[in-house]
N, C-alpha and C positions, 0 to 999 in steps of 0.2 A: 624436388618432390618425387617420391617413388610411386609405383603403380597403385598401391593400396591407398595411399594418401589421396591420389587423384580420384580414385573410385569414391572415397568418402566425400570429396569435394563435389562430385557429380550428384551423389545421393542427397547432399545438403541442398543443392540447387533444385533438385526435383521435389523436395519437400513431401507433401501429402499425395503427390501424384503417383506414388508407389502403392497406394492403398486402394482396395476395392472390395465390394461385397462378395465377389466370387473368388477372391484371392485367398488361397489356403497357405501357400508359401510364396513370399516375395523375394526381393533382392537379398543376397547374402548366403544362399545355399547353392548347391551344384545345379539345381533346376528350380524353376518356378512350378507351382501347382495351382490349378484353377478348377473350379466346379463348373461342369457342363450340365445344363438343365436336361432332364429326361425328355427324349423325343426330339432333340435338336442335333444338328450337325455342326461340327467345328470346321470353319473355313479359314484358310491361312494364305498369306501373301508376303512377299518380301520385296523391298525396293532398295536400290543402291544410289546414293547421291555423292558424286565425285566433285572435288574442288575444281572450279573453273570449267566445269561441264554442266553441272546441275545447280551450282550456286557460285557466286564470285568469291574469291579468296578474301577480298577486302570487305565483304558484307558483314554487318553486325551479327555476331553469333546468335543473339536472341532471335533474330528474324530467320536465320538459317535453321535453328532448332524447330521453330514453329512450322516452317515450310516443310521440313523433313517429315514430321509426323503427319501433317495433313495430306501430303502427297501419297503417303503409304495407306492411310486410312480410307482414302477415296476408293480403293479397290474393294474394301468391305461394303461401302455404300452401294457400289455397283451390283453387289450380290444380294442386297437387301438384308445384310447381316447387322447384328448388334455387336459392337466391339467389346471384347472381354479382356484382352491383354495386349501389350506391346513389349517387344524385346529390341534393344538397340545395341549394335556393335559399332565401335568407334576406333578408327586408327588415327593417330596423331604423330606428326614429326617431332613435336616437342611438348613437354608437360607445361601447359599454360593454364594455371588455375582460374585466372580471370575469364579467359575465353570459354573454358568448359563450364564454368558456373553460369555464364550468360546463355550458353547453348542449352544447358539443362533447364534453365528458367523458361526459355522459349518452348522447349518440349513440354514442360509442365503446363504452360498456358494452353497449348494445343490439346493436351490430354484432358485438362479440365473442361475445355469447351466441348470435347467429344465424349466426355464421361467414361474414360477408359484409363486403367492403371498401367504404369510402366513398371514391369515386374522383374526386370533383369537385363543382362546383356554381357558385353565383353569389351575389353579395351586392349589395344596393342600399339606398338610403335611402328609407324609407316607413313606413307603418303596420306594426307588428310582425306578421309572418306567416312561417310555415315551410312550404315546399313540398318534399315528399320523393318522388322518382321512384325506383322499385325495378325491378330487372330480374333475371330468373331463367331457367334452362334446364330443359327437361323433354322427355323422349322423346315424340314425337308421339302414339304409341299409348297412352301413359300419362297424358296430360293430363286433368285433371279439369275438367268444365264444369257449369254449372247445368242444362243440358239432359241428358236421359238417364235420369231416374227412371222406373221402370216400376211399374204396378200390382202389388202384392204385396211390393214392397221395404219393408224397415223403414226408419224415419227415426231418425237418431242425432244426438246432439250430444256434443262433448267438454266436459270440465270442468264448471263450474257457471256459472249465469247470474244477472244482476241486481245484482251487486255494484257496478259502476261507476255504474249509475243510482241505486242507494241512496245512494252517496257524494255524488252531485250533489244529490239531494233533501234529504239531511241538511244539506248545506252544507259545502263543502271549506274547511278552515281555511287561513289565509294565511301566507305567509312561512315563518319557521322553526318556526311552530306546527304544521305538518303532521305528523301522526303516521301512519305507514304501518301502520294496522290493516288488517283483512281487506277493508274497503270501499275505503279510499283506495288500497291496493295494487292492487285490481282496476281502479281508474281510472288511476292513474299508471304502473303496471307490468304492463300486459297482456302476454301471451306469445303471439307469433305461433306457431301450431302447425305449424311448417315440417317437422319430422321426421315428425309424424303424417300430414301431407298427402302426403308422399312414400311413406310406407308404405301409403297407401290407393290408390295407383295400381293399376289393374286389379282393385280390390276395390269401390270406391265407383262407383255408376252415375251419381251427380251429387254436386256439392258446392259450397259457398260459405261465406264466413265470416259470423258474426253481428255485424254492425256497427250496424244501424239498428233492431234489435229482432227477436226470434225470429219473431213472427207475420208481420211485414212481410217479412223475408228469406225465410221459408218460402213466402210467397205469391209472391215473385219466382221461387223455384226451381220451384214446381209450374207456374207460368205458362210458364216457359221449357221445361219438360218436357211441357207440354200434358196434365197429369194433375191430380189433387186429393190432399188429405192430410187424414187424421184423426189428431189427437193427443189425449193424455190429460193433463190438468193435474196429476194425481197423480203422473205420472212425470217431470215437468220437474225437472231438478237445479237447486236454488236455492242461491245463496250465503248463508252464515250472515249473519243480520241483514237480509237482503233479502226482498222480498215476491214473491208469484206475479206480480202485475201488473208489477213491475219486471223480472222475468225474462222475461215475455212481450213487453213493449213498450218496455223501457227503452233497450236498445242499448248500444254501447260495450263489448261483451263480448269480441269477437274470438276466439271459439271457432269450431270447425268444425261446420257443419251438413251432413250428408251422408246419402245413401240407399244401401242395398245389400241384396242377398238372399244374399250370400256370408258365409262365416265370416270374422270380422274378425281381422287380425293383432294381436299383443300390442302395445299402445300404452303409452306412459309416463304417460298421463293417463287418468282415468276416462272411460268412454264409456257413454252412457245411451240406450237405445231409448225413444223418446217417442211413437211412433205408426207409422202405415202409409200408404203411398202407395196411392191408389185411382184407378179409372178415371174416375169422375165429377169434372168440374172443380169446384174450390172448396176451401174450407178449413173444417174443423170442429174445434171444441174441446169435448170431452166430449159429443159428439153434436150440438152446436148450431152452426149456421153462424156464422162470424166473418169480419171483414175483417182485412186485414193492417195493423194499426195499428203505428206506430213513429215514429222520428225523421224529420222532413221539413226540408230546407234552405230551402224556400220555401213 
């Protein structure tokens, strides 16, 4: 199978996921073209997922594809953005039509859930890696940033934490043996909180997603806001079968971490107040100073 046949196989697997109301030019040309609403900003991010680093080589391709898209889309959720397009770059060590079709179907499922088209990308021969570039639109005055937290703000997280880290530490099963229990689902099927991020425009004073661990990401948020934070371990929402340490430092949760002093809108997922923003720089857990420990790439 040559490069162009492989691309056609991928497009077949994506199906209607390449179409969208804002898409002017989709896959098949040198560039995609999308319509940006008047008065909105385009926000963009890119994530790289490497085999046996961000997903196991033996994992079902459909789950890998779903995870790859949701992980990247979570950055748009953290900005309060509405997703408008996704680009995917894929390197493969061999042309495997069955694997790429399943990968594309997983991506299509995630794109359908998020309401975003996959409008193009690139394919090349090399070590297996998936690079996902996501683009969204947001009103300039409603954009959520890591900076902006103020002393007296409450600190909130959506959903529950620690499940993906617990799945990794337990050991992900391989191939067809993967059972999507609560832990494996947390790892392979994270949910980018896109609707929640959009509802928090004008409400959250700062926001980001929890990707590298709650403590580490909260440390980034308070540093950007030039404030400090005090959190209570007893208030951390922990996934069933996960530990407090996994919830604090494990990462791969892709929940929203945000601050606010306002009444919150009704969200479709649980939201928990875990602490308070303070003027003194630093991070405290149960009254004791802590460092922002979490995942490090290097």
